[in-house]
VOTORDO-592115 format. One record per residue: x negated, y, z negated of N, C-alpha, C in turn; chain; residue in three letters; residue number from 1. Coordinates in nm, 2 decimals, padded with zeros to 4 digits. Example, Ala and Ser with C-alpha at 12.3 -4.5 7.8 and 13.67 -1.06 7.14 Angstrom:
<drenkes>
n.u,n.v,n.w,ca.u,ca.v,ca.w,c.u,c.v,c.w,mol,type,seq
-01.32,-00.57,-00.78,-01.23,-00.45,-00.78,-01.32,-00.33,-00.78,A,ALA,1
-01.28,-00.22,-00.71,-01.37,-00.11,-00.71,-01.29,00.00,-00.79,A,SER,2
</drenkes>
This chain:
<drenkes>
n.u,n.v,n.w,ca.u,ca.v,ca.w,c.u,c.v,c.w,mol,type,seq
-07.87,19.55,-03.74,-07.98,19.44,-03.76,-08.10,19.48,-03.66,A,MET,1
-08.21,19.43,-03.74,-08.37,19.46,-03.70,-08.43,19.34,-03.62,A,ARG,2
-08.51,19.39,-03.52,-08.52,19.31,-03.41,-08.74,19.30,-03.47,A,MET,3
-08.79,19.19,-03.49,-08.95,19.23,-03.53,-09.01,19.08,-03.42,A,LEU,4
-09.13,19.21,-03.35,-09.19,19.12,-03.24,-09.33,19.12,-03.32,A,VAL,5
-09.38,19.00,-03.38,-09.53,18.94,-03.41,-09.60,18.90,-03.26,A,MET,6
-09.74,18.92,-03.27,-09.79,18.85,-03.16,-09.95,18.87,-03.21,A,PHE,7
-10.01,18.76,-03.14,-10.17,18.76,-03.15,-10.17,18.76,-03.03,A,ASP,8
-10.27,18.81,-02.90,-10.31,18.78,-02.80,-10.46,18.82,-02.79,A,LEU,9
-10.50,18.71,-02.68,-10.63,18.75,-02.69,-10.67,18.88,-02.59,A,PRO,10
-10.82,18.88,-02.66,-10.86,19.06,-02.59,-11.00,19.01,-02.57,A,VAL,11
-11.03,18.91,-02.50,-11.18,18.92,-02.51,-11.27,18.92,-02.36,A,THR,12
-11.12,18.89,-02.28,-11.19,18.96,-02.12,-11.15,19.09,-02.09,A,THR,13
-11.19,19.13,-02.01,-11.13,19.31,-01.99,-10.99,19.25,-01.91,A,ARG,14
-10.95,19.14,-01.84,-10.78,19.10,-01.79,-10.73,19.10,-01.93,A,GLN,15
-10.76,19.04,-02.02,-10.70,19.02,-02.15,-10.66,19.16,-02.23,A,ASP,16
-10.75,19.19,-02.22,-10.73,19.32,-02.29,-10.62,19.43,-02.21,A,GLN,17
-10.60,19.43,-02.06,-10.51,19.51,-01.99,-10.35,19.44,-01.99,A,ARG,18
-10.38,19.27,-02.02,-10.29,19.23,-02.05,-10.21,19.28,-02.15,A,ASN,19
-10.29,19.29,-02.27,-10.23,19.35,-02.40,-10.14,19.46,-02.43,A,TYR,20
-10.29,19.53,-02.31,-10.22,19.70,-02.32,-10.06,19.72,-02.28,A,ARG,21
-10.06,19.61,-02.15,-09.93,19.61,-02.09,-09.80,19.57,-02.17,A,GLN,22
-09.83,19.43,-02.25,-09.72,19.40,-02.34,-09.72,19.49,-02.42,A,PHE,23
-09.80,19.59,-02.50,-09.75,19.66,-02.62,-09.69,19.77,-02.53,A,VAL,24
-09.75,19.82,-02.45,-09.65,19.96,-02.36,-09.50,19.93,-02.31,A,LYS,25
-09.46,19.74,-02.31,-09.31,19.73,-02.29,-09.31,19.73,-02.38,A,ARG,26
-09.31,19.67,-02.52,-09.29,19.74,-02.65,-09.25,19.85,-02.67,A,LEU,27
-09.32,19.92,-02.64,-09.30,20.08,-02.65,-09.18,20.16,-02.57,A,GLU,28
-09.19,20.09,-02.49,-09.11,20.17,-02.40,-08.96,20.11,-02.40,A,ASN,29
-08.93,19.99,-02.45,-08.80,19.90,-02.48,-08.76,20.00,-02.64,A,LEU,30
-08.83,20.09,-02.69,-08.79,20.13,-02.83,-08.87,20.06,-02.95,A,GLY,31
-08.95,19.97,-02.92,-09.04,19.92,-03.06,-09.10,20.00,-03.10,A,PHE,32
-09.13,20.04,-03.22,-09.24,20.11,-03.30,-09.32,20.00,-03.41,A,VAL,33
-09.46,20.02,-03.37,-09.53,19.96,-03.44,-09.56,19.99,-03.59,A,ARG,34
-09.52,19.86,-03.66,-09.53,19.91,-03.82,-09.63,19.83,-03.88,A,ILE,35
-09.69,19.78,-03.81,-09.86,19.73,-03.86,-09.90,19.65,-03.73,A,GLN,36
-10.09,19.61,-03.71,-10.14,19.61,-03.60,-10.03,19.42,-03.54,A,TYR,37
-09.99,19.45,-03.45,-09.95,19.33,-03.36,-09.83,19.32,-03.40,A,SER,38
-09.76,19.34,-03.47,-09.62,19.35,-03.58,-09.51,19.50,-03.52,A,ILE,39
-09.43,19.51,-03.43,-09.34,19.61,-03.38,-09.20,19.59,-03.45,A,TYR,40
-09.10,19.66,-03.46,-08.97,19.69,-03.48,-08.87,19.76,-03.38,A,VAL,41
-08.76,19.71,-03.38,-08.67,19.74,-03.31,-08.55,19.74,-03.37,A,LYS,42
-08.41,19.87,-03.33,-08.31,19.85,-03.41,-08.23,19.77,-03.27,A,VAL,43
-08.13,19.66,-03.32,-08.06,19.61,-03.22,-07.91,19.67,-03.29,A,CYS,44
-07.80,19.64,-03.23,-07.67,19.66,-03.21,-07.62,19.49,-03.22,A,THR,45
-07.69,19.39,-03.15,-07.58,19.26,-03.18,-07.74,19.14,-03.17,A,SER,46
-07.70,18.99,-03.15,-07.74,18.90,-03.17,-07.78,18.90,-03.01,A,PHE,47
-07.66,18.92,-02.92,-07.68,18.95,-02.76,-07.77,19.04,-02.72,A,ALA,48
-07.77,19.15,-02.79,-07.88,19.28,-02.73,-08.01,19.22,-02.75,A,SER,49
-08.04,19.14,-02.88,-08.20,19.06,-02.91,-08.23,18.98,-02.81,A,THR,50
-08.13,18.90,-02.77,-08.19,18.81,-02.64,-08.21,18.87,-02.52,A,LYS,51
-08.14,18.98,-02.47,-08.20,19.07,-02.37,-08.28,19.18,-02.38,A,GLU,52
-08.31,19.20,-02.51,-08.46,19.22,-02.52,-08.57,19.13,-02.51,A,VAL,53
-08.53,19.02,-02.58,-08.66,18.90,-02.55,-08.68,18.87,-02.36,A,GLU,54
-08.55,18.83,-02.29,-08.60,18.81,-02.19,-08.61,18.93,-02.11,A,GLN,55
-08.65,19.08,-02.19,-08.73,19.18,-02.09,-08.92,19.16,-02.12,A,LYS,56
-08.95,19.13,-02.27,-09.07,19.11,-02.28,-09.13,18.96,-02.23,A,ILE,57
-09.02,18.88,-02.19,-09.10,18.75,-02.15,-09.21,18.76,-02.06,A,THR,58
-09.16,18.83,-01.94,-09.24,18.80,-01.83,-09.40,18.88,-01.88,A,PRO,59
-09.39,18.95,-01.98,-09.52,19.05,-01.97,-09.60,18.97,-02.11,A,TYR,60
-09.57,18.83,-02.15,-09.65,18.78,-02.19,-09.71,18.64,-02.11,A,ILE,61
-09.86,18.69,-02.15,-09.98,18.63,-02.10,-10.04,18.48,-02.16,A,HIS,62
-10.06,18.39,-02.10,-10.10,18.23,-02.15,-10.19,18.29,-02.28,A,LYS,63
-10.23,18.22,-02.35,-10.30,18.19,-02.42,-10.31,18.25,-02.58,A,GLY,64
-10.19,18.32,-02.59,-10.16,18.37,-02.72,-10.03,18.30,-02.77,A,GLY,65
-09.99,18.40,-02.90,-09.89,18.32,-02.96,-09.78,18.47,-02.94,A,ILE,66
-09.64,18.47,-02.93,-09.54,18.58,-02.97,-09.46,18.53,-03.04,A,VAL,67
-09.42,18.59,-03.16,-09.24,18.56,-03.24,-09.14,18.67,-03.23,A,GLN,68
-09.06,18.65,-03.26,-08.95,18.73,-03.30,-08.87,18.66,-03.41,A,THR,69
-08.81,18.75,-03.43,-08.74,18.72,-03.58,-08.68,18.85,-03.64,A,LEU,70
-08.52,18.84,-03.63,-08.42,18.91,-03.66,-08.39,18.91,-03.80,A,VAL,71
-08.34,19.03,-03.86,-08.29,19.02,-04.00,-08.16,19.17,-04.01,A,ILE,72
-08.10,19.16,-04.11,-08.03,19.25,-04.11,-08.09,19.37,-04.18,A,THR,73
-08.02,19.48,-04.17,-08.09,19.64,-04.22,-08.03,19.63,-04.35,A,GLU,74
-07.99,19.55,-04.46,-08.04,19.52,-04.57,-08.11,19.43,-04.60,A,LYS,75
-08.17,19.34,-04.53,-08.30,19.30,-04.56,-08.44,19.35,-04.54,A,GLN,76
-08.43,19.42,-04.41,-08.53,19.52,-04.36,-08.58,19.67,-04.52,A,TYR,77
-08.48,19.66,-04.53,-08.47,19.77,-04.67,-08.52,19.70,-04.81,A,ALA,78
-08.53,19.59,-04.83,-08.59,19.53,-04.91,-08.73,19.52,-04.89,A,TRP,79
-08.82,19.58,-04.80,-08.93,19.56,-04.77,-08.98,19.63,-04.89,A,MET,80
-09.09,19.57,-04.96,-09.19,19.65,-05.04,-09.32,19.68,-04.97,A,HIS,81
-09.37,19.77,-04.99,-09.50,19.83,-05.00,-09.59,19.84,-05.08,A,PHE,82
-09.63,19.74,-05.11,-09.74,19.70,-05.23,-09.89,19.78,-05.20,A,LEU,83
-09.94,19.83,-05.08,-10.00,19.91,-05.09,-09.93,19.98,-04.96,A,THR,84
-10.07,20.08,-04.91,-10.03,20.20,-04.80,-09.90,20.28,-04.86,A,GLY,85
-09.90,20.32,-04.74,-09.76,20.43,-04.73,-09.60,20.39,-04.62,A,THR,86
-09.57,20.36,-04.63,-09.46,20.38,-04.53,-09.47,20.50,-04.45,A,PRO,87
-09.43,20.42,-04.28,-09.44,20.50,-04.17,-09.29,20.61,-04.20,A,SER,88
-09.30,20.73,-04.16,-09.17,20.83,-04.19,-09.13,20.85,-04.05,A,ARG,89
-09.18,20.75,-03.96,-09.13,20.78,-03.82,-08.98,20.74,-03.78,A,ASP,90
-08.94,20.88,-03.74,-08.76,20.87,-03.68,-08.67,20.75,-03.64,A,VAL,91
-08.79,20.67,-03.57,-08.71,20.60,-03.49,-08.71,20.43,-03.59,A,ARG,92
-08.78,20.48,-03.68,-08.82,20.36,-03.78,-08.71,20.38,-03.92,A,ASN,93
-08.64,20.47,-03.95,-08.54,20.46,-04.05,-08.45,20.45,-04.04,A,LEU,94
-08.36,20.38,-04.11,-08.18,20.29,-04.14,-08.11,20.45,-04.12,A,SER,95
-08.17,20.55,-04.17,-08.08,20.65,-04.20,-08.01,20.69,-04.04,A,GLU,96
-08.12,20.67,-03.96,-08.07,20.70,-03.79,-07.99,20.64,-03.73,A,ARG,97
-07.98,20.50,-03.80,-07.85,20.38,-03.76,-07.71,20.42,-03.73,A,LEU,98
-07.65,20.43,-03.61,-07.49,20.45,-03.58,-07.44,20.32,-03.45,A,VAL,99
-07.35,20.27,-03.56,-07.29,20.17,-03.53,-07.14,20.22,-03.48,A,ILE,100
-07.14,20.18,-03.34,-07.04,20.26,-03.31,-06.89,20.11,-03.28,A,LEU,101
</drenkes>
């Protein structure tokens, strides 16, 4: 399954910009890959692991913005269509890489 994190965080002040960078860095350190500006995705093995990830990113969310998560299956993720632009070939974002034990 895939966990998507979608967010809209303020970046009007220097502190807001710092908070934004810290949040994005935290997502990347947890294995998330950016698929669009403010939309990151990560492969998770279970719903329990998605809850753990949410708990890890929650302390990095600062007031004044909105952060949402969405969990979808691999099959649903594969149904994504690119109407314009080209898909990322980042190996971390490919479903062929997924191994479930």
